C-alpha positions in Angstrom: 1.5 52.3 55.5 4.2 55.1 55.0 2.5 58.6 55.9 3.7 61.9 54.7 5.9 62.4 57.7 7.8 59.5 56.7 8.3 60.2 53.0 9.2 63.9 53.6 11.8 62.3 56.1 13.4 60.3 53.7 13.5 63.2 51.0 15.2 65.6 53.9 17.5 62.8 54.6 18.7 61.8 50.7 18.8 65.7 49.7 22.1 66.6 50.8 24.3 63.7 49.7 22.3 62.8 46.4 20.7 66.4 45.0 23.3 67.9 42.6 25.6 64.8 42.2 26.2 62.1 39.4 24.6 59.2 40.9 25.0 55.6 40.2 21.5 53.5 39.8 21.6 49.8 39.5 18.6 47.1 40.3 20.3 44.2 42.1 17.2 42.3 43.2 15.1 39.8 41.8 12.0 42.5 41.3 12.9 45.3 38.6 11.3 48.8 38.4 8.3 49.4 36.4 8.8 51.7 33.0 12.5 52.0 31.8 15.3 50.2 33.0 17.3 51.6 35.7 20.4 51.8 33.3 18.6 54.7 32.1 19.5 56.5 35.4 22.9 55.5 35.8 25.3 58.3 35.7 23.0 60.9 35.6 22.5 64.1 37.7 19.8 63.9 40.5 18.5 67.3 40.2 16.0 67.1 43.2 14.2 65.0 45.6 10.6 65.5 46.5 8.0 64.5 48.5 4.6 64.9 47.3 1.9 63.7 50.1 2.8 59.9 50.3 4.8 60.0 47.0 8.6 60.1 46.6 9.8 61.5 43.6 13.4 61.5 42.2 14.0 64.2 39.3 16.9 63.4 37.0 18.6 65.3 34.3 17.2 64.7 30.9 13.6 64.5 31.9 13.6 61.3 33.8 12.3 60.6 37.1 11.9 58.0 39.9 8.6 57.4 41.1 8.2 55.6 44.5 5.0 54.7 46.6 6.0 52.9 49.6 2.3 51.3 50.3 2.3 49.0 53.3 5.5 47.4 53.9 8.2 49.4 51.8 11.3 51.4 52.7 13.9 53.4 51.9 17.1 53.0 53.6 20.4 55.0 53.4 23.8 53.5 53.8 27.6 54.6 53.8 29.3 52.8 51.2 30.5 49.5 52.2 27.7 49.4 55.1 26.2 45.9 55.6 22.4 46.1 54.8 20.0 45.2 57.2 18.1 43.1 54.5 19.2 41.0 51.6 20.3 42.6 48.4 17.9 40.0 46.5 15.1 42.3 48.2 16.3 45.6 47.0 14.7 47.1 44.2 16.9 50.1 43.5 20.1 51.4 44.7 20.9 55.2 44.0 24.6 55.8 45.1 26.6 59.1 45.4 28.7 61.0 47.4 29.7 57.9 49.6 26.1 57.2 50.1 23.6 54.4 49.0 19.9 55.1 49.3 17.9 51.5 48.8 14.7 50.7 48.3 13.2 47.8 49.6 9.6 47.3 48.1 6.5 49.1 48.2 3.4 49.1 45.8 4.9 51.4 43.1 8.6 52.0 41.7 9.0 53.0 38.3 11.3 55.0 35.9 9.4 57.6 33.6 9.8 60.6 31.6 8.6 63.9 33.3 6.0 64.1 30.9 4.3 61.0 32.4 4.4 62.2 35.7 2.7 65.3 34.6 -0.2 63.4 33.1 -0.2 60.9 36.2 -4.2 60.5 36.9 -3.1 59.9 40.6 -0.8 62.6 41.2 -2.8 64.7 39.4 -5.8 64.5 41.9 -3.8 64.9 44.9 -4.8 67.8 46.8 -2.4 70.4 48.3 0.5 68.7 50.4 0.0 69.3 54.2 3.4 69.4 54.8 4.6 71.5 51.9 6.5 74.8 52.6 3.6 76.7 50.8 0.6 75.0 52.4 -2.4 76.9 53.0 -5.1 75.9 55.2 -8.0 77.8 53.7 -7.3 76.5 50.2 -7.3 72.8 51.5 -10.4 74.1 53.5 -12.3 75.1 50.6 -11.4 72.0 48.5 -13.0 70.2 51.5 -15.9 72.4 51.0 -16.5 71.6 47.4 -17.6 67.7 48.5 -20.4 66.5 50.0 -21.6 68.1 53.4 -22.4 64.6 54.4 -18.5 63.7 54.0 -17.1 62.5 57.5 -14.2 64.3 58.6 -12.0 61.4 58.8 -12.4 60.3 55.5 -11.8 63.5 54.0 -8.5 63.6 56.0 -7.7 60.2 54.7 -8.6 60.6 50.9 -5.4 62.1 49.4 -7.8 64.3 46.9 -8.7 67.1 49.2 -5.2 66.9 51.3 -2.2 64.9 50.5 -0.1 63.1 53.0 -2.4 62.4 55.8 -2.5 58.7 56.7 -4.7 56.6 59.4 -2.4 57.4 62.2 -2.4 61.2 61.9 -6.3 61.7 60.9 -7.0 60.0 64.4 -4.0 61.9 66.3 -4.8 65.4 64.2 -8.9 65.2 65.3 -7.8 64.4 68.8 -5.3 67.3 69.2 -8.2 69.4 67.5 -10.7 68.0 69.8 -13.2 67.2 67.0 -14.8 63.7 66.6 -13.5 62.1 63.3 -17.1 60.9 62.4 -18.8 64.5 62.2 -19.9 65.4 58.7 -17.8 68.0 57.4 -20.9 70.2 56.8 -21.5 70.4 60.4 -17.9 72.2 60.9 -17.2 76.0 60.6 -14.2 76.7 58.2 -12.5 77.6 61.5 -12.9 74.0 62.8 -11.8 72.5 59.7 -8.4 75.0 59.6 -7.9 74.1 63.1 -7.7 70.1 62.4 -5.4 70.7 59.5 -3.1 72.8 61.4 -3.1 70.6 64.6 -2.7 67.7 62.2 0.2 69.7 60.4 1.8 70.4 63.6 2.1 66.7 64.4 3.6 65.9 61.5 6.4 68.4 61.1 7.1 67.1 64.5 7.5 63.5 63.2 9.6 64.6 60.4 11.9 66.3 62.8 12.1 63.8 65.6 11.1 60.3 63.8 8.2 59.4 66.7 4.8 59.5 66.1 2.3 60.7 68.5 0.3 58.1 70.5 -2.9 59.6 72.3 -5.6 57.5 70.8 -4.1 55.6 67.7 -4.4 51.7 68.4 -5.3 52.5 72.3 -9.1 51.3 71.7 -10.3 50.4 75.2 -7.5 51.9 77.0 -7.7 55.1 79.2 -7.4 58.7 77.8 -4.0 59.8 78.6 -5.6 63.5 79.0 -9.0 62.7 80.9 -9.0 58.5 81.4 -12.0 58.2 79.5 -12.0 54.8 77.4 -10.6 55.2 74.1 -13.0 54.0 71.4 -12.3 53.0 67.5 -14.8 52.3 64.5 -14.0 51.2 61.2 -14.5 54.4 58.7 -14.9 54.7 55.1 -14.9 52.4 51.9 -11.3 51.3 53.3 -12.7 50.7 56.4 -9.6 51.7 58.2 -9.9 51.8 61.9 -10.0 55.3 63.3 -9.8 56.0 67.0 -11.2 59.0 69.3 -11.7 59.8 72.8 -15.4 60.5 73.3 -14.8 63.0 76.2 -12.1 64.9 74.7 -13.8 64.9 70.9 -17.8 64.9 71.8 -19.8 64.4 68.9 -22.0 67.6 70.4 -19.3 70.8 70.8 -21.9 72.8 71.7 
């Protein structure tokens, strides 16, 4: 699943050519966006491109918005006008074109065109915690939000759930916990505020670097059974949480007993 770093990188790439431009919008593929027709956006000014956790929101003049969630397999790709797409046209869900650039969406779990008022009342967006990659992200606020949950909630579940802090996916919950030296299976009630802030800040640093470079860290993720690149201990893995997503950690670098 596309994590917050990928969505923010998409937004940053879209902004220079498309923000403030009157854009053409079309839906050339077999699938159509939910909600209003793509023609409702055609010829409007794209006022703002926003990344919010794992959600991409394009805000248009006249109070309309395009809401995208890429899920496991969706993507946004940018092309110069006339450049050949890497995927066939019939797979394109929507195209936003302006200033010689085409932003093309190929699938995802959600793509809809709605009025801004609908976004404001969307329960999925309303439940999102603070965006880890937001310029004004406050780790203390996110820590307090984590503290408001059950003390038995495992750290890995707290990071992945989106309602406490938004944008972290399976890669960065594993890599962030490794960077902070904390076992992701630790109940949040056993962690001090400084440790929770440390995990959040370490994860934010990794994700901001991924936004900049396009490269995600690979210290423990999908390295189960392989030696830790720091200490040589065998990396472990375990399904975690209601969704049973696999978490990875080093038992030596992230000891369950930190005393």
